[in-house]
N, C-alpha and C positions, 0 to 999 in steps of 0.2 A: 393442414392447410395453412401455408402462412400469410405473413402481411408484411407491409413495407411500413417501418418505424422513423419517426424524423431524425435527422442526421448529429448524432450528440457531437455539443461542443463543451459541455461542462463537465469539468474535475473537482470532485470534493475531499479534502485532504485534512482530515482528523488528527490534528497537533496540539490538545489540552492537557495530555499526559504529564504526570509529574517527572516520572525516568527512575524512579525510586533504586531499581536496579544497578543504576549506575552512579549512586551517591557514591563518594562527594563531587564528582566531575561533574554533575549534574546541578548543584547546588545554586549556582547564578547562571547556569549554562544548557539552553532546551538542549535535550536528548537529541533533536533533530538536527540539532547542529554539530555534533560529534563527527569528526572527521573519517571519512571511510578513502583512505590513501591521502588525497588533498583535494577532496571535496566533499562538504557537510552532507549527512546521508539523505537529507529530505530533497537535494538539489536532483540527487539521481532520481527519485518519484518525480518530482515535477517533468524531469526530461522523458520518463517513461510515458507521462501523459501526454506531452506535447508530442512526441513519435506516434502515437496513436491518434493523432488528429485532435486533440482536446486543448483548444486554445485558451479559454477562459478556467481558471484556477482559483478555487476557494479554499482559504483555509479555515480550519475552526480551530482558535488558539485560546489559550487562557491567559493568567497573570505571569509576568517573567518571558512570555514569547516575542518581546520586539524584537531581539535580533533576528527572529526570521523574518519580519517584516524589513529589517534595514537590510539582510544579505539580498533580498531580490528588487531592491530598491537601487537607482543611484548613488555611487561614491562619487561626487565631484573632486572635492580636495585629492583623493587617493587617484583618480583618474589624472588630473593634471600633474600630479608628481610623474606617476610615470610617464605620461605624455613629453613632459619635459626632458626626461632620462633617455627617450628614444626607446623605451623596453614595450615595443608592441607585442609582444608575446602574451607579456603577465597583463597588460592592459587588456586585448582581446578576451582573456579570463574571466576579469572584473568584471567588464561589460557583459559577458554571456548570460551571466545569470538574472540580469537586469532584462535582458531581450526575449528571454524563453515564451513569455505568456503573458496573457492579462492577469495580473495577480489582484486578488482581493480578501479581504479579513473580516471573519467576525468571532465575538467572543464566546463561549460555550456557557460561561459562570458559573454555576453550580456545576460538579463533575458528576452527571446522573447515566454515564454509559454511554457506549458508541450508538444505542439506536437515538439518545438526547442529541447526540453531536451530530448526528445526519439529518435529524428535523431542526437544527440551527441554520441549516443549508436551504431549509424550502421555500424562504422568501426570496432567494436568490435564484434558486434553480426554476421556479413556476411549476410548469405544467409539462416539463421538456425529462425524456431520458436524462438519466446523468450517470457517472462514474463515481466510485468511492475507492481511495485508495488509502491503504492504513502505511502510515510512516517507516514502522518497524520491519517491512516486507519490502527485501530488495530484490526486483525480478531482474534478471540481468538481460542486459539491451538484446543479446542475439538470441534470446527467446523472445517474442512478442506475444507473449500473454494476452494484453489489453488490448490488442487489436483484433487476435481471434474473438474476443468476449465480445469487443463492439460488433463485430460483424456476424457474430449470430445471436445479437439484439436488433440488430436493423434487419434480420432475415426473418427472426422469430415473433418480436416483439417482448413483452413481458421483461422478465429481469435476469441476468444471468449472474452465476457465482462462480467462483475459481476453486477448483478443488484437488487435492492431492493425496496420494496415497502416503500412508504412515505408519509404521508397526502398530499393532493393533493395541499393544500396552501403553500406548503413547496417546492413543485416540481422544482421552479424558482431557486433555488438554487444550481442546479444539472443537470449536462446532461440528458436526456431524451429519452426512447427508444419507437419507434412503434414496434411493435412485433405480431408474430404469433403464435398457439401453434406446437409443434411437435409430440407430443406422449409420451414424458417422462417429467414428472411433473415437475421437477425444470428446463427443460431447453427449451428453446422458440428461434427462429428463428429473428432476428433483421431485419426488411426494412427499418428503418428510426430511424435516431439522431437527434437531435435538443440540441444544448448548451443553458440553462439555459433560459427555456421556459415561457413566461406568462402563468399564471396555465390557461387563459383560451382558450389556444393556444395549452396546451402538451397533444399528442396524449396518454399518459398514467401516471399513477402515478410510472411507473418504474423508480427510479434513477440510474445513472451511481455510483458505488463506486469505489474504486482505486486500483480494480486488474483487469489486462488485459493479456490475453495469444494473441500473435499478431504475425502473419503472417509476414516475412520481406518485402513484398509487400507495406507495409505501408511507409517504407522508399522512395521510389520514389514517393509517394503520398505528404508526407509532404515537399519533398523538391519542389513541384509545389504548395504550399497550401499558399494562402495570408494570413496575417493577418485580424482575425475574430475579434469576442467580447472583447471587452478590448485592441485591438490593438496587441493581441498576436495569435501565429498560434498555434489554437486548434487542438488537438488530436482527439478531437469528430469530425470535419469538415473532417479528412481524413479517418475516422471510416464511415462517412457517404456514401463519396465515394465507400468503399469499400462491403457495404453492398450495394449500387444500380449496383454494377457491379460484380459478382461474378467472372467474368471470369479473372480480374483483381487480386484478390489473395485470392478466394475461398468464403464460404458464412461467413457470422459474427452469432454467435450464441450468447446466453446470458445464463448466470445460476441466477435463481432467488434464493439470498439467505435470508435465514429465521431465521440465527443464530446469536450470539452476535458480536456485531462492536463495535468500542469504536474510535469516533473523535477526536484525540490529538490534532488537530488544533483550537477546540473549547474550551476556557478555563474552563466550567462548565461541557461537557462530558469528559475532562481531568481530573478534580478531579473528576466525578464520576465513571472512569475506575480505579483509584487509590483506590476507596473504593471498588469496587468491585472486584477487585484483591487482593486486601490486606485480604478482608474478606473467600476469598477462598483458602489461604496457609495456610497449616495445621502449619507452626512456627509463624504463625503472627495472623490468624483468631480467633482462640477462646477470645484470650485477647481482642484484637481490636473489636470483635463484642459485647463484653459484655460492651466494653466503650461506643461505639455507640450507644446501647441501651441506656443505662443511659445518656449518652448526649442529645438526642433525646425525651427521657421522662420528662427531665428537661426543653428543649426548648418548649416544648408542654405545659407544667404548667407555663411558666413563663406569667407576666401581659404583 
């Protein structure tokens, strides 16, 4: 039996990580501000939340993350300079990020894991369902994963997690879900979760990727969750409790995503994301693809 859930309007984006895999680029620049073509990675994530109808965005930040706040704020000096030049195209791009959503910020303080970062959002979220979007995962705008997750949560209640099939040998890099079918092709019911299992112990090859729509009951569980793998408070552990006892916060469903996802926390995938997105741009794609073909041909012919 389904239930009606309150309309989701709030998104939480944990952004307190140090970005050590991208050093030295992230020594003084937050990893979330690294450009993907000509926009910082974090802007794609906020745009995804807004496209799914979430107009209130809370970022969980830490030290040296002030550029995130500046990017989503107005820059009157730059706007005035562009206006005087009559450069309306660039002026619109500058204003775009500051007009996206109502932006809020809170510092995580101690880096105690994703579960702790989500718990930092409790005073802002209150007693309403909310979305969590991890900044390292970019979901192509043509594949509206978050909108589908919101739809399922508002119909079924409880929480919804994004899942993606991975090679079984890679499942140890992810949280992993045990599932059962629901009769809806892309929707499964989650019966158990385990964080970064050994491939021989994994209940499936369905990996948790960085999108969640959560019932606020998760906060009470996170307050009682002991540090797990890596000495951190794991969101997966709290979701496992929700899946084990639906009376606490409703069922936990998964949406199996088969679309385009880019892991910008990985240097290779970050570069691949830039190439793919640049190739698909009307203003950049034709010239860039011509150069890319020429470059690849030369590399293949090189001794």
